[in-house]
C-alpha positions as CSV (number, residue, x, y, z in Angstrom):
1,M,15.3,19.5,19.3
2,K,12.1,20.4,21.2
3,P,10.7,17.7,23.5
4,Q,7.6,17.2,21.3
5,E,9.8,16.7,18.2
6,W,12.1,14.3,20.2
7,R,9.1,12.2,21.3
8,R,7.8,12.0,17.7
9,S,11.2,11.1,16.4
10,L,11.6,8.4,19.1
11,G,8.1,7.1,18.2
12,R,8.9,6.9,14.4
13,R,12.2,5.1,15.1
14,G,10.4,2.7,17.4
15,E,7.7,2.0,14.7
16,E,10.4,1.4,12.1
17,L,12.3,-1.1,14.4
18,A,9.0,-2.9,15.2
19,A,7.9,-3.1,11.6
20,S,11.3,-4.5,10.5
21,Y,11.3,-7.0,13.4
22,L,7.8,-8.2,12.5
23,E,8.7,-8.6,8.8
24,K,11.7,-10.7,9.7
25,K,9.4,-12.9,11.8
26,G,7.2,-13.4,8.7
27,H,4.4,-10.9,9.3
28,L,3.0,-9.0,6.3
29,I,2.6,-5.3,7.2
30,L,-0.8,-4.3,5.8
31,Q,-1.0,-0.8,7.2
32,R,0.9,1.7,9.3
33,N,-0.7,4.3,11.6
34,Y,-4.3,3.3,11.0
35,R,-6.6,6.0,12.4
36,S,-10.3,5.8,13.3
37,G,-12.6,7.8,15.5
38,A,-11.6,5.6,18.4
39,G,-7.9,6.3,18.0
40,E,-4.8,5.0,16.2
41,M,-3.1,1.6,15.7
42,D,0.6,1.8,14.9
43,I,0.8,-1.4,12.7
44,V,-1.8,-3.7,11.2
45,A,-0.2,-6.9,10.1
46,Q,-1.0,-10.4,9.0
47,E,0.6,-13.6,10.5
48,G,-0.7,-16.6,8.6
49,D,-4.5,-16.3,8.8
50,C,-4.5,-14.1,11.8
51,L,-4.8,-10.3,11.7
52,V,-2.4,-8.7,14.2
53,F,-2.9,-5.2,15.5
54,V,0.4,-3.9,17.0
55,E,0.8,-1.1,19.5
56,V,4.4,0.1,19.6
57,R,5.7,1.7,22.8
58,A,9.2,3.2,22.7
59,R,11.0,4.7,25.7
60,S,14.5,6.3,26.0
61,T,14.5,6.2,29.8
62,R,12.7,4.4,32.6
63,E,11.8,7.6,34.3
64,Y,8.1,6.9,33.7
65,G,8.4,3.1,33.8
66,T,9.0,0.6,31.1
67,P,7.3,0.6,27.7
68,E,5.3,-2.5,28.8
69,E,4.0,-0.6,31.8
70,S,2.7,2.3,29.7
71,I,-0.4,0.4,28.5
72,T,-3.1,1.4,30.9
73,P,-6.5,-0.3,31.1
74,A,-8.0,2.7,29.4
75,K,-5.4,2.5,26.6
76,A,-6.2,-1.2,26.2
77,Q,-9.9,-0.5,25.8
78,R,-9.2,2.1,23.1
79,L,-6.9,-0.4,21.2
80,I,-9.7,-2.9,21.3
81,K,-12.2,-0.3,19.9
82,V,-9.8,0.6,17.1
83,A,-9.2,-3.0,16.2
84,Q,-13.0,-3.7,16.1
85,G,-13.5,-0.6,14.0
86,Y,-10.9,-1.8,11.5
87,L,-12.5,-5.2,11.3
88,Q,-15.9,-3.7,10.6
89,E,-14.6,-1.2,8.1
90,Q,-12.8,-4.1,6.2
91,G,-15.8,-6.4,6.5
92,E,-13.7,-8.9,8.4
93,S,-15.6,-9.2,11.7
94,A,-15.4,-13.0,11.7
95,R,-11.6,-13.1,11.1
96,E,-9.2,-14.3,13.8
97,W,-7.3,-11.4,15.3
98,R,-5.2,-10.3,18.3
99,I,-3.5,-7.2,19.7
100,D,0.3,-7.4,20.3
101,L,2.6,-5.0,22.0
102,V,6.1,-4.3,20.7
103,A,8.0,-2.6,23.6
104,I,11.2,-0.9,22.7
105,Q,13.8,0.6,25.1
106,L,16.3,2.8,23.2
107,R,19.4,4.4,24.8
108,G,22.1,5.4,22.5
109,D,23.0,2.4,20.4
110,F,21.4,0.0,22.8
111,C,18.0,-1.4,21.9
112,R,15.8,-3.8,23.9
113,L,12.8,-5.1,22.0
114,N,10.1,-7.2,23.6
115,H,7.3,-8.6,21.5
116,V,4.3,-9.5,23.7
117,V,1.9,-11.6,21.7
118,N,-1.8,-11.2,22.6
119,A,-0.9,-8.4,25.1
120,V,-4.4,-7.0,25.1
121,T,-7.4,-9.3,25.3
122,G,-11.2,-8.6,25.1
123,D,-11.0,-8.0,28.9
124,G,-8.3,-5.4,28.5
125,L,-4.8,-6.2,29.8
């Protein structure tokens, strides 16, 4: 498998694990892979009355750091813009919302999943 195909496969597996985890926690998955001019949001979900935007970061090694460390300030700002665009598009700009991170470390059959609630705020990280 080519490196690019491997990364896509890892990303899809990570998103599937994250969506399953969130559903088990009671989140309603509204949309997957939402795209706008500002970028992409892996999962848009609802938890109670709150709209939850979820960035999924999956890694198979720690060669480039942990999945949690991969959210740069620039990436955080893009995620905020994507979330705000979604809210405007849906006419829900007054709705309560947050951006979570689901960090997944996969290695063989081992899986570490860390759900960081409100990982990205209006100020970035």
